[in-house]
N, C-alpha and C positions, 0 to 999 in steps of 0.2 A: 501493500500499501503504500505513494506517495506521500507524505508525511505534506508537503503544503496545500500542494491541490484539495485536501483534508481539509487546513484549519482553514488554506484561504476559503472554502465554503462553511464552514461552521461561522465565521467572518458574519459572511453574509447572512445565514437564517439570525444570529444574534441582533445585527439591525434589523429585520424583519417582527421578530418576534419585542424588540423594545421599540418597533411606530405603533406595534398593535396594541403592546402591554398599555403606550401611553395613551391610546386614543377608545378601546373597549376591554384592555385585560385580556386572557386568557393567548398572550404568548409565549406564554408554556409553553403549548401545542405545537409550536414551531419551534421552538430552540431545546424543547428537553430529546425530545425526538433526532434530532443535528446532534446534541451530547454524548446522545449513546453509543450513537454508529461511529462519532470520531474515538472515542473511545473505548471501546469493544474491551479491551484491557481492565477495565479498573470494575470494582462492586457498583452498582445499583444506589445504596448509598454513598458514593463516595461522587455520582453523576449525579445525584439531586442536590447532593450538599454544594460542590462546584457549580449547580444551575441559579441555586438559592443567592449564591455572595452575586454574582453579574444581575440578577433580576432584581437584588435590591439596589444594587447601582440606578439601574437604572429607571427607578419607581421613584427615588430618591431623586432623581431629575425634573422628572416629569411633574411631581407634588410640586419641588422649585417654584417649576415654571408658573406650576397652576396657580400656585399660594399669592403670586402678583397680581392675577387678575381676578379671581375668585374670588367671593367671600367664607369660608371656611367656620361652619356653626361650629362653633369646639366644645361647645357644652357637651354636644348629641356626640364629637366625635371621637373623641380624650376617651370617652367611657369604654365606648365599643372597642376601641383601639388596643386598648388594655384587654378586657376579654377576649379579648385576639388572642392576642400576645401570647396569654396565662398556656390560654386551650391548644393552638399552634406548639407550642413545647411541648404538650401531653401531646399532640399527635402525633410528633413529630419521634417523641418516642416511643410508640406504641407501635410507630409503623409495620415490625414483626408481628403484631399480632391480628392485624386487618385483615380479612378475606378482600382482599384490590378487588378478587370479581363481584361479591353482590354490592360493593362503592361502585362500582364499574356501570351498572345494568340501575342501581338507584338517581345516577348521575344522570345517566341517557332519557331518564325518562322527563329529568327536571327539564334539560336543555330544550325535550321537545315542546312540550309545556308553556315554559317561556318564549320558545319560535313565535308556537301557536299565538299566543297573550302577543307579543308584539306584532304582528302581524296585525291583526284584528283592531288592537286598539292606534287608529295613526293616530292619534295625537298627543301616545305618550310621549310622556317627555318633554313636552316644548313649553313646557310652562313650569315653571320654577314657585314654588309653597311658603311662606316663610311657617316654617312649621315653630307652634308652640314647643320647647323642648322641656314637659312636664317628666314625673317620673313613669308615665306611661312608657311614651316617647323609649325615654332612656333604660328599664327595661324592658325595652325592646331591641337596641339597639343593641344591649347588649348581649340577650340571648340570640342576635346573629349572627354577631360579634366571637361567640364564646363557639357556635355551628359551625363559621366556616372557617373560626383561626384552627379546630380541630382536624378540620376537614383539609385545608393548606397545607398542616403539619405529616400528617398521612399518606395524602396524594394527588391534592393541588391544583392538578389543571381544572382552570375555569373558574378557580378561585373570584379572581379581580370580575368576571364578566356576571356571577352570581352576587356579588354586590353589589354595579350596578346596578342591573336588574333588581334589585332590592331596595333601595336608596331609591327610585323611582319613583316602584309603585305602592310602597307600604309612608313613604315619608314625606312623597308629593316634590321629589328634586326634577329639577329639568336635567336632560343628559349630558351635559358640557357639566353642571355643582355633579353631581353622580358619579362621574368619573374623577374627580377632583377627589370630591368625597374617598373613594377605591383608593387610592394610591395612599394615603395616610391611614388605611386601615391594613396593608395589607405590607405596610413599609414596617407595622406589628406584627405581621406573620410572619415576616421571612427574617424579622432578624432574632425571634423565636427561635425558629428552624436551626439557624446557625449558631445560636446556643449551644445545641447541638450536637451540631456535624464539628463546627471548627473541634472541639475539646477533645471527639473522639477519632478525629484524621479524617478526616470525608471531606475535606478540601481541598482542590492545587491549585495553587494560588499562581502561578504563572501564568497554566491557561487560563483559569477564574479572571485575574485580570485583561486579558487579551479580549474573550466572549462580552464581559463588562463593558469597555470602553466602547465597543461593537455593537450593546445595548441600549450603552446614554445617549451614542450618534443618533441611534432607531429614536430616541426617547422624544432628546429633541424632536425630531423629523414628528412624530407623531402628534405630543402637544403644541406646534405650531399648528398643523390640520385641524384638529380640534377646536382651540382657539378662533383660527382663522374663519371654520364654515360651521360653529356651532353645534346647539343640539339636533339641529337635522341633521347633517352630518352623521354624528356618533349612530344616531337611532339606525341610518341604513347600514350603517359599515356593522355594527351589534349585532344587526336578521341577519347578515351577511357570515360574519363570524357563527352563527350559531349556527348558519345552518353545513356549516365547513365543523365546528367541533362535532354534531350528528350525525356525519358522512362519516368521517373521522374513528366516532368511536364503534361507530355502530360495525365496522368494516371491523373492527378489534374485536368486537362483540360475538359475531357473525361467522364472521369468515377467520377469525384466528383459531 
């Protein structure tokens, strides 16, 4: 296997993953398989840990760009992120004990529901509702943060897209604000996962650094597109991504 072409391809897919993640989440479905192909000699945990390092860098870059333009609902999101952080760490610890096949079926079904709902509700995520951050909303945020945080620690693909959908459907955000908010929560889940992967030696720093740089470049482009074209663009991009995820996961489940 020629090393140089493999890593050029890996950098390209990392760029694409960062671009998709910055706009709608789900970039891991592009970047993670590329890492698995480029690093067949390493364990799955090492590939996961290296991927988390790269996506953390890209997500931080995109969130910083969003923060300049989007008003973040800190009262809700800080507690959501904290719950996601704690449960993502437990999820990473539990990775060997959770049946991934069962989780794949559940995620596949949820993706279909999200795609159908997004297609039917033409006005979904067009307007931003100023929510009242009362006890009910904060408890919902903590609950959703815990569930998605645990899922991200165990499995991961599509966690940003689930967050995006929940912020739009449950809390009344438009797609642009929801995308920025999902990035903040994902900063918590990725950081927590790395607290497990780094001490256990499951991060390849040189490769992770290279992939992170490409991921950051993609994130900058994705954030620019999202801010430039707004919620309408993100809604269409989100729907296309859901169809891609459904197709890819369907092939893994039924053809694999």
